[in-house]
N, C-alpha and C positions, 0 to 999 in steps of 0.2 A: 477275165474276159479280155481277149485280144481281138481288136476289131480292125479290119482293113476297109478303108473308105475308097470306093472306086467312083469315077465320074467327076470328081472334083480335083482340079489341079492347083487351085489357089491355096497357098499355104496359110492364108488368113483364116481358113475354116478349121484348121487343126486344133487350135487352142479351145474355141468354144465347144467343139464336138468332143474333145478329150475331157473337158469338164463335165459334159453330160454323161459320158461313159462312166466316169468316176462315181456318179450318183447311183449307178446300178451295181458297181463292183469296185471295192476299194483297191484291189490289186488288178489294174487294167492297163491296157496300152491301146492307143488309137493312132493309126498311121495311114499315110497315103502310099507307102512303099510296099509293093507286092512281094518283095523278097523277105520281109520281116514275118516271123511266125504269127499266125492268126487262126482263130477258131470260128470267127463270124465275118461274113462279107456283107457290107451294106453299099449298094450301088445307088448313088444319088445324082439325079439330073434336075436342073432347074432352067426355066426360061422366063425372061423378063420382057414384057411388052409395055405398051404405053400405059395400061391401066392396072395390070396385075402381075403377080409373080406366081408361076406354076411350078410346084416341086413334086417329084416322084421319088420315093425311097423304096428300094427292094432289098430285103434282108434275107440272106441264105445262111442257115445253120445246119451243119452236118450232125444230126443227133446220133446216128449210128452209121455203120458202113452202108447200110441199105436205105436209110431214111434221111432225106434232106428236107428240113423245114424251110418254107418260103413265106415271108410276111411282106405285104405291100401297103403303102400309104400314099395317098394323093392329097396334096395341100394346095389351095388357091388363096392367095392373100391380095387384097386390094392395096395398091400402092398409095401411100399417104404423101402429102406434099413434102418435097425435099429440096434442099438448097444446093447440094453438090453431090458428086459421085460417092463420097464417103458416106453420106447419109443414106443414099440409095443402097449401098452395099450393106449397111446396118440392117435395112429391111430385108434384104436377100438372106443375110445371115440368120435372122430370126425365123424366116420361113423355112430354111433348111433345118434349123434346130428343132422347129416344131415337128417336122416330118421324122427327124431322127429319133427324138424322144418317144414319138408315138410307136415306131416299130420296136424299140427296145422295151417299152411298156407291154406291148403285146407278147413279146418273146418271154419276158421274165415274170409277167403277172404283177410286177411292182409298179404301183401308181405313185408318181412323184407329186407330193402336195404343192410343191412350188413350180410344177411344170418344168419347162426348160430354163427357168430363170436361175442364173447362177451368180447374179450380182450381189454386192454386199448390202445395198440399201433399197429394198423393195418398196418401202413406203414413199420414197421419192416419186415413184410412178403415180401413186394416187394423189400426192400433192400437186403434181403437174397437171393432172386431169382436172382437179378441182379449180386450180388457178386459171385454167383455160375455159372455165364455165361449164364443164360437163357435169350433169347431175349424178347423184350417187348410183342410181340404178344403172344408168348407161356406163358409168365408170367401172362398176363391178362386172358388168357384162363384158366390157372390153378386156379387162384383166384376165377373166376366165377364158375367153375365146382366143385372145392374141397370145397369151403366155401359158395357157393351160393351168393356171393357178387354181387350187381348189377353193370352193365356196368358203370353207372354214378359214383358210388363210387370208382370203380377201376380207372377210369380216373382222379378223384380227387386225389387219392393216387399217381398216376404217376406224376401229375402236381407238387405235393408237393415234391416227391423224386427228380425230375429234378431240382426244385428250390433249394433244400438243397445242391445238388452236385454242382450247380453253385455258391452258396454262400460259400461253404466249399469244394473245389475240392479235398482236402486231407482228407475228412471225414473218409474214411476207414483206414487211416494211423495214426490216433491219439491215438492208444492204449497205447503208451508209455508216453502219457501225462495224466493229470487229470484235472478235473474242481472242483471248490470248491463251495459248498452251505453253506451260513452262515445264520442260523435261529435266528431271534430276536422275541421272543414269546409274544410280547406286542402290544396291539391296544388301541385306545381310548375307544371303546366298542366292544362287540362281535356281529357280524352279524348273523341273524337268520339261514342262510343256511350254515354257516361255521363249518367245523370240523378240521381246522388247529389248532395246539397248539398255542392259542392266548388268552391272559389274559388282562383284562382291566387294564391299567397302573396306573390309579389314586390311590394314597395311597399305592403304592407298591414300593417305591423308594429303600427300603432295599433289596427287592428281585432283583430289577434291578441291584443294585450295586454288589451284590453277583454273579448274573448271568454274568455280564460283566467281572468280575474277572476270572471266569471259562472260558469264551469264549476267552479272551486274552491268557490264558494258552494254550488252544487247538491250537490257531493260531500259537503260538511260537513253540510248540512241533512238530506239523505237518509240519510247515514251515521248521524247522531245518532238519527233516527227508527227506523232498523233496530236500533240498539243498544238503545234504550229499550224496543222491543217484542220483543227477543230473536229477531230473524229473521236467519238466516244467509244468506250469499251462496254460490251454487254456482259460478258462473263470472263473470269480468269480461272484456269484449272491447272493445279500443280500435280503433274503425273510423273511417270518414270518407267522403270525403277520404282523406288519407294522414296518419296520426298521427305519422309520423316526419318530416313537413314542418317541424314546430316545432323549435327549437334543442335541443341536448342539455341545457342548463340548464333550459329550460322543461319538458322531459320529466322531468328529475330532480325538480323541484318538484311535478309532477303526480303521480308515483308516490309521493312522500313524503306528499302529501295523501291518497292512497288508503289507505296504511298507517295513517295517523293517524285517518282518519275512518271507515273501514269496519269493521264488526264481525268479529272472529275471522279476520283476513286469513290467518293461518297455516293455516286450514282450507279456504280457497277451493280448489276442485279444479283450476282452470285459469285462467290469466291469459294472454290473447293480445294481441299488438300487431301490427296490420297495418303492414308496411313495404313495401307493394305496389310502390311506385315505387323501383327500385334506385338512382336518382339522389338519393334522400334518405338513404341509409344511409352512415354514417361510423363510424370506430372510436370516436369519443367517444360517439356514441349507443348503440353496442353495449356500451360500458363501463357506461353508465347502466342498460341492461337487465340486465346481469350483476349490478350493484350491488343491484337490487331482485329478483333471482332470477326474472327473466322470460326463458324460453328458447323460448317458442312464438311464432314470427313468420311472416308471409307475405311472400314475395318473388315478385312476379308478372311473368313474362315476357310472358304472353298469346300471344306468337308469337316464334319465333326468326328471323323474316324481317325484315331491317332496313327494307325498303321498306314493309312493312305497318305497322311501328311509326311510321314517319314519316306514313303516310296517316291513322292514327287519332289522331295528336297526342301520342304518347308520345315525349318528347324525351330518351330515353336510348338507348344502343346495346345490341346483343345482347351484346357483349363485357362491357359494364358489368354486365349481369344475372349473367353467369357469375362475373365477378370478385367482385361483392358477395355472391353465394351462398357462395363459398369463404371470403371474409372473415368472414361471419357464422358459418359452420361452425367455422372455426379459432378464433373468439373465443367458442365455447361455446354457440351456438344449436343445441340438440339436437332440436328439433321444428320443421322448416321446411315450410310449405305453399307450393305454387306453383299459380297459376291459368293455364289455357290456354283459349282461345276458338276454337271450331269455327265456320268460316264467315266469318272476317274478310274485308274487301274484297280482292279479287284473289287469294285463296287457294283452292286446290283440294286434291285428295288428295295430290299430291306435296309441297306445301308443309307440309301438316299432318303428313305422314309424317316430314319433316325435323325438325319441331318435336318430335315424339315421340322421334326418335333423339337429339336434343340433350338432352332431358330425361333420357334413360337415362344419360347421362354424369354427372348430378348426383344422381339418385335421392333426391328430397326425401321426407320422411316421409309427406306427404299431397299429393294432387293433385286439384284441382277442375276438371272439364272442363265448361265452359260452352258452350252453343249460342247464337250471336249472336241477340239480340232487338232489333228495331227499336222502341226505347222512344219513346213519344210526344214527349217534350220534348228528345230528344237532337239534337245537330247532325247526326248521321248520318241521322236520320229527316226532319229539315227539308230536307235536301239529298240525298234518296235517290238521285237520278239520278247523283250523283257517285260512288256506291259500288256497284261491281259485285260481287255475291256469288254463290256457287255455287247450283246448283239443288237441289231437294228430294232427288233420288236421291243426288247426291254428298254432301250434308250427312249423309244417313242412313248412307252408307258410312263417312264420317269417324267418326261416333259408334261404329259397329260396330268400326272399327279401334282406337278408344280403349278400348273394352271388352276387346278381345283383348289389347292391349298391357298394360293394367293387370293383367289376370289372369295373363298370362305372367310379369310382374315381381313378383307376390306382393301386389298391392294388392287390397283388398276394398271394394265400395261400402258407404257407411255413412250417406249422406243424399242426398236428392233433392228438387229443387223445379222448378217449371215457371213460365213467364212468358207473358204475352200477346205476340202477334206474334213468337213464337220460331220460328226457321227450321226448316222440316220438321216442325212440331208435335212437337218432341222434348222434351228435358229437360236440366237441369243436374245432374250427379252428382258428389258428393264421394267420392273414393277415398282409402284410407289403408293403410299397412302395419298389420297387426293390433296393437292397443294404442296406436296413435298418432292415433286419431280425435279430432276436435275436439268436446268435450262441448258447447261453446256452440252450434256448428252444429246439433247434435241438438236442443238445447233450443229454439232459435229456430224450427226447422222443425216440431217435434211439438207445440209449444204446451202443454206439461205444467205450466208454471209461469209466473209473471209475470216479464217482463223490463222493467226500468226504464231508460228512455233519458235520458241526461244529455248536455248539449251542444247545439250548433247543429244543427238538423235531425234530432235524435235522436227516434225514435218509441218510445213505451212501449206495451207490450201487457200489460194486467193481466188475469190469469186468476183468476176466482173459485175459491177452493180447494174450495168445496162444489159449486156448480152447473157449473163449467167455463165459464161465460159469459165472453166476452172483451170488454174495453173498451179501445179504442185512444185514445191521447193523444199529440200531437206537439208538440215545440218548434218555434219558427219556423226556417225554412230560411235566412233572410237574416241575416248576422251583426249588422247594426245593430238589427234587430227583436229578436233574441235578447238583445243587450247591454242594450236598453232595458227588457226585460220578464222577465229570468230569475228574479227574485224571485217574480213572479206565477205563472210556470209551475211553479216548485218547490213553491209552496204548493198549487197545484191537484193535483199528483201526490200530495202527502202526504194530501190529503183523500180521494183515491181509495184509497190504501193503508189509511187508517183504516177505511174502509167494508169493505174486503176482509178485513182481518186483525184485526177486533174479536174480543174474547174469545168472543162468541156464535157467530161463524162460522168461527173457526179450526179446521181439521181436526186431529184427533188421529191421528198416524201409528201 
């Protein structure tokens, strides 16, 4: 589907409209340039007056030489209060997107359950409405009317928001605390769908040593600043890569640094260590986790089909996943998460059903069901022709089966996020047995507090305690660049923290 947009000269419209086109056709192009090849023309005009935004969209599609299909849509949106021109343009962009998705739905017959919403964190919208005092009925109506989100998706959002507030009743009052993300950028091998900063660890011990030296420095300096400013930590999350790729001794030293450097470690609500690759889990490493009273880990099968694991570059066996799960459980890991991916190459309904049946034998405390996304920089996207995936209808049925399975087995949804180029325009959902939800996952998705990223490739997200404005800051993804500059990046993060948490701006809870 190649679409020419006429009537709009502002290039800022291209990105959101391209994202919408991609919802209907994974091989698509959206342009304002009339010289580029196109099979659909959508002429969009809009007018903004004092009270409302009026949009008219007219789609022309040449079905045959003799038959031209014409579809029109008229949208009128009331202008909500805005502080500046940027906020007004956001409203104009939403109105144009509403009209655009409407004509494409009429053309294709495909109804988008998330409407024209392409953002990563849809539940944030519902949180904001609740925080501003809007009742549930009105909030649901706004989401359905303003974004065209289906009733089923709005109900899922509400279920997740309710669960989050049950798990963290003071969620909206944690702005004066922070969470910490610690990135370990090494894995046994690189998975085909992965775009995280992750490097095969074999033969790179020199890089590992240098990296860990920089990471320890960051932990000490950030920890000292937090102590000096009496700022507590809500959660700590060790991600990557695979944090259990490093040795047991290196893990031990890292957790010792955490306890010595971070403020009031005994009051941290949750510490999680991803052990996603079963081939990195050993009794010695589990002993280290027990030593530092860390019992929440992630062991990720992704699939229980051996051929699939081989195809996506995971060099462990299905049997090893099951074996390491039991080893971790027997050695005291009381909160184990597992990740599954819908739509992996070569897998359909029967393969996913088999994976769910195997998961039933283990019953982890939480389960995150991902829908495969063709991420721009992944090996899978670069060589897309090699990887045959299920069609939209089958992907949707797999997600519905996952919803049924989790409900039947007592799991509740507690966080949700979406990605670009996600199969079927679906979502990733985290499920947990009640009381076993990951607090960190809720904090990273709902952006209610600052999360400080330490380590190679770690991204920080600083949330202003007063305005809620978000500032992003990332460490280098490449280990050498990180090793050469970790002092600089640490200092830059401290500067941002000093601005956010000065005595004048700190919120009184």
